[in-house]
C-alpha positions as CSV (number, residue, x, y, z in Angstrom):
1,M,10.3,-17.7,-28.2
2,E,7.9,-15.3,-29.2
3,Q,8.1,-12.8,-26.1
4,S,7.7,-9.1,-25.0
5,W,10.0,-6.9,-22.7
6,N,9.9,-5.9,-19.0
7,A,11.4,-2.8,-18.8
8,D,12.8,-3.9,-15.5
9,Q,15.4,-5.5,-16.1
10,P,18.4,-5.7,-19.3
11,I,16.5,-7.4,-22.7
12,Y,20.0,-9.7,-23.0
13,R,18.6,-11.2,-19.2
14,Q,15.9,-11.8,-20.4
15,I,17.2,-13.6,-23.2
16,R,18.8,-15.4,-20.8
17,D,15.6,-16.2,-18.9
18,R,13.9,-17.6,-21.1
19,V,15.6,-20.2,-23.1
20,V,16.1,-21.4,-19.6
21,E,12.8,-21.8,-19.1
22,L,12.5,-23.6,-22.9
23,I,15.1,-25.9,-20.9
24,L,13.6,-26.1,-17.5
25,D,10.0,-27.0,-19.9
26,G,11.7,-29.2,-22.4
27,Q,11.2,-27.4,-25.4
28,L,14.9,-26.9,-26.1
29,A,16.7,-30.1,-25.1
30,E,20.3,-31.6,-24.7
31,G,22.7,-31.5,-27.3
32,E,18.9,-29.0,-29.2
33,A,21.1,-26.1,-31.1
34,L,20.2,-22.6,-30.1
35,P,18.6,-19.8,-32.3
36,S,21.1,-18.4,-34.7
37,V,21.7,-15.0,-32.6
38,R,20.7,-13.0,-36.4
39,A,17.9,-15.5,-36.6
40,A,17.0,-14.6,-32.9
41,A,17.9,-10.8,-33.4
42,A,15.2,-10.7,-36.1
43,D,12.5,-12.5,-34.5
44,F,12.7,-10.0,-31.9
45,R,13.4,-6.5,-34.1
46,L,16.6,-6.7,-31.2
47,N,20.4,-5.8,-32.0
48,P,22.2,-9.1,-32.5
49,L,24.4,-8.2,-30.0
50,T,21.8,-8.2,-27.8
51,V,20.7,-11.6,-27.8
52,L,24.2,-12.4,-28.1
53,K,25.4,-11.0,-24.6
54,G,22.3,-13.1,-23.6
55,Y,23.1,-16.8,-25.2
56,Q,27.0,-15.5,-23.5
57,E,25.5,-15.5,-20.1
58,L,24.4,-19.1,-21.0
59,S,28.1,-20.1,-22.2
60,E,30.3,-18.5,-19.0
61,E,27.3,-21.1,-16.7
62,G,27.3,-23.8,-19.1
63,I,23.9,-23.8,-20.4
64,V,24.8,-24.1,-23.8
65,E,28.3,-25.1,-25.5
66,K,29.5,-22.9,-28.7
67,R,30.9,-25.1,-31.7
68,R,32.4,-23.2,-33.9
69,G,30.5,-22.8,-37.5
70,L,28.1,-24.7,-35.6
71,G,26.3,-23.0,-33.4
72,M,25.1,-23.1,-29.5
73,F,23.8,-25.8,-28.3
74,V,22.7,-26.9,-24.7
75,S,25.2,-28.1,-22.8
76,P,24.4,-32.0,-21.7
77,D,23.0,-32.0,-17.8
78,A,21.6,-28.7,-18.0
79,R,18.6,-29.5,-17.3
80,T,19.7,-31.9,-14.3
81,R,22.2,-28.4,-13.0
82,L,19.5,-25.7,-13.9
83,L,17.0,-27.5,-11.8
84,Q,19.0,-27.4,-8.9
85,Q,20.3,-23.5,-9.2
86,E,16.4,-22.6,-9.7
87,R,15.2,-24.8,-7.0
88,Q,18.1,-23.9,-4.5
89,R,17.4,-19.6,-5.5
90,F,14.0,-20.3,-5.4
91,L,14.8,-21.1,-1.4
92,E,16.6,-18.7,-0.9
93,E,15.0,-16.3,-2.6
94,E,11.2,-16.1,-3.5
95,W,10.0,-18.9,-1.0
96,P,10.9,-16.5,2.7
97,R,9.0,-13.6,0.8
98,L,6.0,-15.8,-0.7
99,L,6.3,-17.4,3.6
100,E,6.1,-13.6,4.7
101,R,3.2,-12.8,2.8
102,L,1.2,-15.7,3.3
103,K,2.2,-14.9,7.2
104,R,0.7,-11.4,6.7
105,L,-1.9,-11.9,5.0
106,E,-2.3,-15.0,7.9
107,L,-2.7,-18.0,5.3
108,D,-1.6,-20.8,5.7
109,P,0.0,-22.6,3.4
110,E,-1.1,-26.0,4.7
111,E,-4.5,-24.4,3.5
112,L,-3.7,-23.4,0.6
113,L,-1.8,-26.7,-0.7
114,S,-5.1,-29.1,0.1
115,G,-7.2,-26.4,-2.2
116,G,-9.5,-25.2,1.2
117,A,-8.1,-21.7,1.2
118,Q,-11.4,-19.3,-0.2
């Protein structure tokens, strides 16, 4: 999980978001173990508590599950739930801003989709 950190968002949140990306991209499958907190902290040169906080958010959301003595694993149906959540978030938050920008720039979304915009 190579990562560069964005100063605009807490690192633990960026860890959470990166795991979500890996699940959505199919790089972390349901039932697969996440890197241990210690291993991820060492790889990223972070405090283990920072990594743990990111993992805890995922656990609270039901995206990963803790298995006592074994670590954290991607929950069953995590990808399906994430797709639904991320699609809804995109439609409610990102799409309206994108659409407004397209209008401001006088770009036609249909033309962009067909590859005709220059």
